C-alpha positions as CSV (number, residue, x, y, z in Angstrom):
1,M,0.0,0.0,0.0
2,K,2.8,2.4,0.8
3,K,4.3,1.9,-2.6
4,S,1.0,2.6,-4.3
5,L,0.6,5.8,-2.4
6,V,3.9,7.2,-3.7
7,A,3.0,6.2,-7.2
8,F,-0.4,8.0,-7.2
9,A,-1.1,9.5,-10.6
10,G,-4.1,11.3,-12.1
11,L,-5.4,14.6,-13.4
12,G,-4.4,16.7,-10.5
13,L,-6.4,19.7,-9.3
14,C,-8.1,22.6,-11.0
15,T,-5.7,25.4,-11.9
16,A,-8.1,28.1,-12.7
17,G,-6.5,31.5,-12.2
18,L,-3.0,30.0,-11.8
19,T,-0.2,32.4,-12.6
20,F,2.1,29.6,-13.8
21,A,2.4,28.9,-17.6
22,Q,0.0,26.2,-18.8
23,A,2.9,24.4,-20.4
24,G,4.1,23.4,-17.0
25,A,0.7,22.4,-15.7
26,Q,0.7,18.7,-16.8
27,T,3.3,16.8,-14.9
28,P,4.5,13.4,-16.0
29,P,4.2,10.9,-13.1
30,A,7.9,10.1,-13.4
31,A,8.9,13.7,-12.8
32,A,6.4,14.1,-10.0
33,N,7.7,11.0,-8.1
34,K,11.4,11.5,-8.7
35,P,13.2,11.0,-5.4
36,A,14.8,14.0,-3.7
37,A,17.7,14.0,-1.3
38,G,16.6,14.0,2.4
39,I,12.9,13.9,1.5
40,D,10.6,10.9,2.1
41,M,8.2,11.1,-0.8
42,T,5.6,9.0,1.0
43,V,5.6,11.4,3.9
44,L,5.5,14.4,1.5
45,H,2.6,12.9,-0.4
46,V,0.6,12.3,2.8
47,Q,1.4,15.9,3.9
48,V,0.1,17.2,0.6
49,L,-3.2,15.2,0.9
50,L,-3.7,16.2,4.5
51,D,-3.2,19.9,3.5
52,H,-5.8,19.6,0.8
53,L,-8.2,17.9,3.2
54,G,-8.0,20.6,5.8
55,F,-5.7,18.9,8.3
56,G,-2.6,21.2,8.1
57,P,0.7,19.3,8.6
58,G,2.6,22.6,9.0
59,V,5.4,23.1,6.5
60,I,5.3,20.4,3.8
61,D,8.9,19.0,3.9
62,G,8.7,15.2,3.5
63,K,9.8,14.7,7.1
64,G,8.0,13.6,10.2
65,G,7.4,15.7,13.2
66,M,4.8,16.8,15.8
67,S,2.7,18.8,13.4
68,F,2.6,15.9,10.9
69,K,1.7,13.5,13.7
70,N,-1.1,15.9,15.0
71,A,-2.5,16.3,11.5
72,L,-2.6,12.5,11.0
73,S,-4.3,12.1,14.4
74,G,-6.9,14.8,13.6
75,F,-7.7,13.3,10.2
76,Q,-8.0,9.8,11.8
77,G,-10.3,11.1,14.4
78,A,-12.5,12.8,11.8
79,R,-12.7,9.6,9.9
80,N,-13.5,7.4,13.0
81,L,-10.1,5.7,12.7
82,P,-7.8,4.8,15.6
83,R,-5.8,7.9,16.4
84,T,-2.3,6.5,16.1
85,G,-0.7,9.6,14.5
86,K,1.1,7.3,12.1
87,V,0.8,6.5,8.4
88,D,-0.8,3.1,9.0
89,Q,-2.8,0.9,6.8
90,A,-6.2,2.2,7.9
91,T,-5.0,5.8,7.2
92,L,-3.6,4.9,3.8
93,K,-6.9,3.2,2.9
94,A,-8.8,6.4,3.9
95,L,-6.5,8.5,1.8
96,Y,-6.6,6.2,-1.3
97,P,-9.6,7.9,-2.9
98,Y,-7.5,11.1,-3.2
99,R,-4.6,9.4,-5.0
100,A,-5.2,11.5,-8.1
101,V,-3.6,14.4,-6.2
102,R,0.1,14.0,-7.0
103,P,2.7,14.8,-4.4
104,V,4.6,17.2,-6.7
105,R,3.9,19.3,-9.7
106,V,6.4,20.6,-12.2
107,L,5.5,24.2,-13.0
108,A,7.0,26.9,-15.2
109,L,7.6,30.2,-13.4
110,S,5.9,33.3,-14.7
111,Q,7.3,36.8,-14.6
112,A,5.1,37.5,-11.6
113,D,6.3,34.4,-9.7
114,A,9.9,35.5,-9.9
115,A,9.3,39.3,-9.5
116,G,9.8,41.3,-6.3
117,P,10.1,43.7,-4.7
118,Y,12.1,41.9,-2.0
119,Q,13.2,43.4,1.3
120,G,16.3,41.3,2.0
121,P,17.0,40.6,5.7
122,L,14.6,42.7,7.9
123,P,16.0,45.0,10.6
124,K,15.4,43.7,14.1
125,E,14.4,46.9,15.8
126,P,10.7,48.0,15.5
127,A,11.7,51.6,14.9
128,D,13.7,50.5,11.9
129,Q,11.0,48.2,10.6
130,A,8.5,51.1,10.8
131,K,10.6,52.9,8.1
132,L,10.2,50.1,5.6
133,P,7.6,50.3,2.7
134,A,6.4,46.8,3.6
135,M,7.3,43.8,5.7
136,G,7.9,41.8,2.5
137,Y,9.6,38.6,1.6
138,A,13.4,38.6,1.8
139,N,13.8,36.9,-1.6
140,A,12.1,34.9,-4.3
141,M,12.9,31.6,-2.7
142,E,11.1,32.6,0.5
143,K,8.1,33.8,-1.5
144,L,7.8,30.6,-3.5
145,A,8.3,28.4,-0.4
146,E,5.3,30.1,1.4
147,K,3.2,30.0,-1.8
148,F,3.7,26.2,-1.8
149,H,3.4,25.7,2.0
150,T,7.0,24.5,2.3
151,T,10.5,25.7,3.2
152,P,13.3,27.0,1.0
153,A,15.4,24.0,2.0
154,T,12.7,21.6,0.7
155,L,12.5,23.5,-2.6
156,A,16.2,23.3,-3.0
157,A,16.2,19.6,-2.3
158,L,13.4,19.1,-4.9
159,N,15.2,21.2,-7.5
160,P,19.0,20.6,-7.2
161,G,20.7,23.0,-9.6
162,G,17.4,24.8,-10.3
163,R,17.2,28.5,-10.9
164,I,14.4,31.0,-10.2
165,A,13.7,32.9,-13.4
166,P,10.7,33.4,-15.7
167,G,10.2,30.2,-17.7
168,A,12.2,28.0,-15.4
169,K,10.5,24.7,-14.6
170,L,10.7,23.7,-11.0
171,R,9.1,21.0,-8.8
172,F,6.8,22.1,-6.0
173,P,4.6,20.4,-3.4
174,N,1.2,20.0,-5.1
175,V,-0.9,22.4,-3.0
176,L,-2.7,24.0,-6.0
177,P,-6.2,25.0,-4.9
178,S,-9.4,23.5,-6.3
179,S,-10.8,27.0,-6.9
180,R,-9.7,30.6,-7.0
181,D,-13.3,31.9,-7.3
182,Y,-13.1,34.0,-4.2
183,D,-16.0,36.1,-2.9
184,P,-16.1,39.3,-5.0
185,K,-17.1,41.2,-1.8
186,L,-13.5,40.6,-0.6
187,K,-11.1,43.4,-1.5
188,A,-9.0,42.7,-4.6
189,E,-5.8,42.9,-2.6
190,W,-6.9,40.2,-0.2
191,R,-8.2,38.0,-3.0
192,Q,-4.7,38.2,-4.6
193,T,-3.1,37.3,-1.2
194,L,-5.3,34.2,-1.0
195,S,-4.3,33.2,-4.5
196,D,-0.6,33.9,-3.8
197,L,-0.8,31.5,-0.8
198,N,-2.6,28.8,-2.9
199,V,-5.7,29.0,-0.6
200,S,-8.8,27.4,-2.1
201,A,-12.0,29.4,-2.3
202,N,-13.9,26.3,-1.4
203,Q,-13.9,26.1,2.4
204,P,-16.4,24.6,4.9
205,Q,-18.1,27.0,7.3
206,A,-17.3,26.8,11.0
207,K,-19.9,26.6,13.7
208,R,-17.2,26.9,16.3
209,I,-13.5,26.7,16.8
210,V,-11.5,25.2,19.6
211,V,-7.9,26.1,20.5
212,D,-6.3,23.2,22.4
213,K,-3.1,24.0,24.2
214,S,-2.5,20.3,25.2
215,E,-2.5,19.2,21.6
216,G,-1.1,22.4,20.1
217,V,-3.8,22.7,17.5
218,L,-6.8,24.8,16.4
219,K,-9.8,22.7,15.5
220,V,-12.7,23.8,13.3
221,Y,-16.1,22.2,13.9
222,G,-19.2,22.3,11.6
223,E,-22.7,21.0,11.7
224,N,-23.4,18.2,14.2
225,D,-20.1,19.1,15.8
226,K,-18.2,17.4,13.0
227,L,-14.5,18.1,12.9
228,L,-13.9,19.8,9.6
229,A,-10.3,21.1,9.8
230,Q,-7.4,21.3,12.1
231,F,-4.3,23.5,12.0
232,P,-1.0,23.4,14.0
233,A,-0.8,26.4,16.3
234,T,1.5,28.3,18.6
235,M,-0.3,29.6,21.6
236,G,0.8,31.3,24.8
237,S,3.9,31.0,27.0
238,E,4.9,31.1,30.6
239,H,4.8,34.9,30.6
240,D,1.7,35.2,28.4
241,P,-0.5,32.2,29.0
242,L,-3.3,31.2,26.7
243,P,-6.5,33.0,27.8
244,V,-8.6,29.9,28.6
245,G,-12.3,30.5,28.2
246,D,-15.0,31.2,25.7
247,W,-14.6,34.1,23.2
248,K,-15.9,35.1,19.8
249,V,-14.4,36.0,16.5
250,Q,-15.2,39.7,16.0
251,G,-13.8,40.4,12.6
252,A,-10.8,40.3,10.3
253,A,-8.1,42.7,9.3
254,Y,-6.5,41.7,6.0
255,N,-2.8,42.4,5.3
256,P,-2.8,44.6,8.4
257,P,-0.2,47.0,9.7
258,F,1.0,46.2,13.2
259,H,0.7,48.6,16.1
260,Y,3.8,47.8,18.2
261,N,3.2,48.7,21.8
262,P,6.2,47.7,24.0
263,T,4.0,47.9,27.2
264,L,2.2,44.8,26.0
265,F,5.3,42.7,25.6
266,W,7.2,41.3,28.6
267,D,10.4,40.9,26.6
268,A,10.4,44.4,25.0
269,D,13.5,46.5,25.3
270,D,13.2,49.3,27.9
271,S,14.2,51.8,25.2
272,D,11.5,50.7,22.7
273,K,8.8,53.2,21.7
274,K,5.4,52.6,20.1
275,A,5.7,52.1,16.3
276,L,3.4,51.4,13.4
277,L,4.9,48.6,11.3
278,P,3.8,48.4,7.7
279,P,1.8,45.4,6.3
280,G,3.5,42.4,4.8
281,P,3.8,38.6,5.1
282,N,6.9,39.0,7.3
283,G,5.2,41.3,9.8
284,P,4.6,40.1,13.4
285,V,1.0,39.0,12.6
286,G,1.6,37.9,9.0
287,V,-1.1,38.5,6.4
288,I,-4.2,38.5,8.7
289,W,-5.5,39.3,12.1
290,L,-8.7,37.6,13.3
291,D,-9.8,39.8,16.2
292,L,-11.2,38.1,19.3
293,S,-13.6,39.4,22.0
294,K,-10.7,39.1,24.5
295,P,-9.0,42.5,24.3
296,H,-5.5,42.5,22.7
297,Y,-5.9,38.9,21.6
298,G,-6.3,37.5,18.1
299,I,-5.6,34.6,15.7
300,H,-3.0,35.6,13.1
301,G,-0.3,34.5,10.7
302,T,3.5,34.5,11.2
303,P,6.7,35.4,9.4
304,S,8.2,32.0,10.5
305,P,6.0,29.1,9.5
306,E,8.6,26.5,10.4
307,T,8.3,27.5,14.1
308,I,4.6,26.9,14.4
309,G,3.9,24.4,17.2
310,R,7.5,24.7,18.5
311,A,8.0,28.3,19.6
312,E,6.0,30.4,22.1
313,S,3.7,33.3,21.5
314,H,2.7,36.4,23.5
315,G,-0.6,34.8,24.3
316,C,-2.2,35.0,20.8
317,I,-2.8,32.1,18.5
318,R,-0.3,31.9,15.7
319,L,-0.8,29.9,12.5
320,T,1.1,29.7,9.2
321,N,0.0,32.5,6.9
322,W,-1.7,30.0,4.6
323,D,-3.6,28.3,7.4
324,A,-4.6,31.6,9.0
325,A,-5.9,32.8,5.5
326,R,-7.8,29.6,5.1
327,L,-9.3,29.9,8.5
328,S,-10.5,33.4,7.6
329,L,-12.8,31.9,4.9
330,M,-14.3,29.5,7.5
331,V,-15.3,31.9,10.3
332,K,-17.3,35.0,10.5
333,P,-18.1,37.6,13.2
334,G,-19.7,35.9,16.1
335,T,-18.1,32.4,15.5
336,P,-17.6,31.0,19.0
337,A,-14.0,30.3,20.0
338,H,-13.3,28.0,23.0
339,F,-9.7,28.0,24.4
340,Q,-8.7,25.1,26.6
341,A,-5.5,24.0,28.3
């Protein structure tokens, strides 16, 4: 069964609105399944499928880890399978109907994919960050890694000797969305962000969300309290514990600036002053802020997706930018949010 999972082949997902050249859209199975140094293609394939199904594995890197284990456990629980957190036979059988979704796609970069502007390394001090035009990506590799829910190191391993330039064909984790038909009521800039992050327009609607500190995840429940989605999350710390209790989502700020107030951060430098940091995916809250009824608390993105579930936060709930953006399409003002330790 494991071998057949790696060898999945099929038509792939809808690429409507994709900025990549159509010439690169159809990937021969041999190219899609070509081994890559340091990457377990079975794990990468399962990560891709879980990502499509709403059970975020964190960064897709072809490696195991706590976020991958939690994603498997969440998927297993939603399918009434034993929650082993492992790629076992029962889980492979449950994933088998989705085998047409290949683990990797070979895509030709467009001009927009390779274009900046890029910020280079960001300054560390908030006062210096406030002077920037945007908290943007450092380089094209970082931009493409986030677009495909992975890391620069994984892209490098998938494409040894590859180059980032218009027309170049590279291998990427297959996270292409099933639809880019976003709600026209959303601002054009936010619709573009959703597309840039390969977030599908087709998302289930949440009846409630649960933030579980013990599991390190955010869960989305729908009708009849069915588990619809689950994302790895960073939440709270010794200095800023998770605010256990019942709250509500109050609204969303898309591509928001960040109001830095040193009095709200226990680890702020005594010399720091208030500053307004510009928007951007590498800002402190990433691409979105979902405001909560608890003052000063929210659910938001991050400039460091590889740290989700490992680092600590200042009490808020931090997701990868792509998971936070996806969650924003599932919730609405008034959605209950239960936080538990």
